[in-house]
Structure formats: structure tokens, C-alpha cells
Z-matrix of the N, CA and C atoms (Angstrom, degrees):
N
C 1 1.463
C 2 1.524 1 110.94
N 3 1.334 2 115.62 1 -34.60
C 4 1.462 3 119.08 2 -179.21
C 5 1.528 4 111.52 3 -99.49
N 6 1.332 5 116.90 4 20.37
C 7 1.468 6 120.68 5 179.92
C 8 1.517 7 111.99 6 -57.37
N 9 1.324 8 115.65 7 -41.44
C 10 1.473 9 119.45 8 -179.25
C 11 1.515 10 110.64 9 -62.40
N 12 1.340 11 116.78 10 -33.49
C 13 1.460 12 120.60 11 179.33
C 14 1.524 13 110.26 12 -65.67
N 15 1.332 14 116.76 13 -39.80
C 16 1.461 15 119.95 14 177.91
C 17 1.525 16 110.55 15 -66.98
N 18 1.332 17 116.83 16 -36.40
C 19 1.466 18 119.98 17 176.37
C 20 1.519 19 110.86 18 -62.38
N 21 1.326 20 116.45 19 -45.01
C 22 1.465 21 121.42 20 177.78
C 23 1.521 22 109.89 21 -61.17
N 24 1.329 23 116.34 22 -43.18
C 25 1.465 24 121.16 23 -179.11
C 26 1.523 25 110.94 24 -62.50
N 27 1.355 26 116.82 25 -42.28
C 28 1.468 27 120.17 26 179.62
C 29 1.517 28 111.35 27 -62.55
N 30 1.321 29 117.22 28 -43.59
C 31 1.465 30 121.08 29 176.90
C 32 1.520 31 109.76 30 -62.74
N 33 1.330 32 115.63 31 -43.15
C 34 1.462 33 120.99 32 -178.60
C 35 1.521 34 111.28 33 -61.60
N 36 1.329 35 117.17 34 -41.15
C 37 1.464 36 120.73 35 179.76
C 38 1.522 37 110.92 36 -61.93
N 39 1.330 38 116.60 37 -42.81
C 40 1.466 39 120.97 38 179.60
C 41 1.522 40 110.17 39 -62.38
N 42 1.340 41 116.03 40 -46.20
C 43 1.467 42 120.96 41 178.25
C 44 1.524 43 110.64 42 -58.29
N 45 1.330 44 115.96 43 -45.84
C 46 1.458 45 121.03 44 -177.03
C 47 1.521 46 110.90 45 -64.25
N 48 1.338 47 116.65 46 -42.26
C 49 1.469 48 120.33 47 179.24
C 50 1.525 49 110.80 48 -61.75
N 51 1.327 50 117.26 49 -40.07
C 52 1.466 51 120.82 50 178.42
C 53 1.523 52 110.34 51 -63.56
N 54 1.327 53 116.90 52 -42.00
C 55 1.462 54 120.53 53 -179.73
C 56 1.528 55 111.16 54 -66.86
N 57 1.333 56 116.72 55 -37.24
C 58 1.465 57 120.15 56 177.76
C 59 1.528 58 109.57 57 -64.23
N 60 1.321 59 117.17 58 -41.16
C 61 1.467 60 120.44 59 178.85
C 62 1.523 61 110.85 60 -62.60
N 63 1.327 62 116.09 61 -35.32
C 64 1.466 63 120.55 62 179.16
C 65 1.524 64 111.33 63 -80.93
N 66 1.342 65 116.02 64 -5.93
C 67 1.467 66 122.52 65 -178.97
C 68 1.533 67 111.54 66 55.83
N 69 1.333 68 114.39 67 41.84
C 70 1.459 69 120.85 68 179.61
C 71 1.534 70 108.10 69 -93.63
N 72 1.337 71 115.37 70 85.03
C 73 1.465 72 121.17 71 -172.21
C 74 1.524 73 112.38 72 -61.85
N 75 1.322 74 117.12 73 -44.06
C 76 1.465 75 120.47 74 -178.39
C 77 1.528 76 110.66 75 -61.40
N 78 1.321 77 116.23 76 -44.80
C 79 1.464 78 120.53 77 179.54
C 80 1.525 79 110.79 78 -61.06
N 81 1.337 80 116.17 79 -39.23
C 82 1.461 81 120.30 80 179.56
C 83 1.528 82 110.49 81 -63.85
N 84 1.331 83 116.92 82 -45.46
C 85 1.466 84 120.81 83 -179.24
C 86 1.526 85 111.34 84 -62.58
N 87 1.322 86 116.79 85 -46.70
C 88 1.467 87 121.05 86 179.39
C 89 1.525 88 110.00 87 -61.62
N 90 1.337 89 115.19 88 -43.59
C 91 1.457 90 120.72 89 -179.28
C 92 1.529 91 111.06 90 -60.55
N 93 1.326 92 116.37 91 -45.42
C 94 1.467 93 120.04 92 -179.22
C 95 1.527 94 111.35 93 -64.85
N 96 1.328 95 116.92 94 -38.98
C 97 1.467 96 120.01 95 178.11
C 98 1.531 97 110.60 96 -63.26
N 99 1.332 98 116.37 97 -45.57
C 100 1.458 99 120.44 98 179.95
C 101 1.520 100 110.86 99 -63.00
N 102 1.347 101 116.10 100 -43.21
C 103 1.459 102 119.58 101 -177.76
C 104 1.527 103 111.14 102 -65.76
N 105 1.337 104 116.17 103 -41.10
C 106 1.465 105 120.85 104 178.76
C 107 1.526 106 110.10 105 -61.54
N 108 1.335 107 116.28 106 -44.43
C 109 1.461 108 121.54 107 178.52
C 110 1.530 109 110.58 108 -60.87
N 111 1.337 110 116.42 109 -42.93
C 112 1.458 111 123.42 110 -179.74
C 113 1.529 112 110.52 111 -59.90
N 114 1.325 113 116.66 112 -48.78
C 115 1.465 114 121.36 113 -179.99
C 116 1.528 115 110.28 114 -64.91
N 117 1.337 116 115.99 115 -41.22
C 118 1.464 117 121.76 116 -179.72
C 119 1.528 118 110.43 117 -59.35
N 120 1.329 119 117.38 118 -43.97
C 121 1.464 120 122.00 119 179.51
C 122 1.524 121 110.72 120 -61.47
N 123 1.329 122 117.00 121 -41.53
C 124 1.463 123 121.37 122 -179.75
C 125 1.526 124 109.94 123 -64.04
N 126 1.331 125 116.66 124 -42.58
C 127 1.464 126 120.73 125 -179.60
C 128 1.527 127 110.94 126 -63.13
N 129 1.326 128 117.52 127 -38.02
C 130 1.467 129 121.55 128 179.21
C 131 1.530 130 110.34 129 -63.60
N 132 1.319 131 117.02 130 -40.92
C 133 1.459 132 121.52 131 -176.35
C 134 1.527 133 112.34 132 -69.95
N 135 1.316 134 118.89 133 -21.99
C 136 1.464 135 121.41 134 -177.80
C 137 1.515 136 112.48 135 -101.29
């Protein structure tokens, strides 16, 4: 049921690793905030 969530997470990890390699700190912070919010919303709905 949560397969799509794992797919999103896998894509997100790849994106995050690329940003870390580029040392794009602002992008990393924004990304983590968005991802945390996304997960939080899912937890509320269940």
C-alpha cells in the first residue's frame, strides 16, 4: 500500500545525494523541510 511512498523516497534520496555532492546547502535545507512536511501530512491522514 505504501509502495509509492518508497518510490518517492528512493527518488528523493538520489536528488538529495546529488545536492550534497554539489554542496548546495540551501537546496538541501529546503528539500528536507519539504520532505518532512510531506511525510507529516501522510502520517496525519492515516
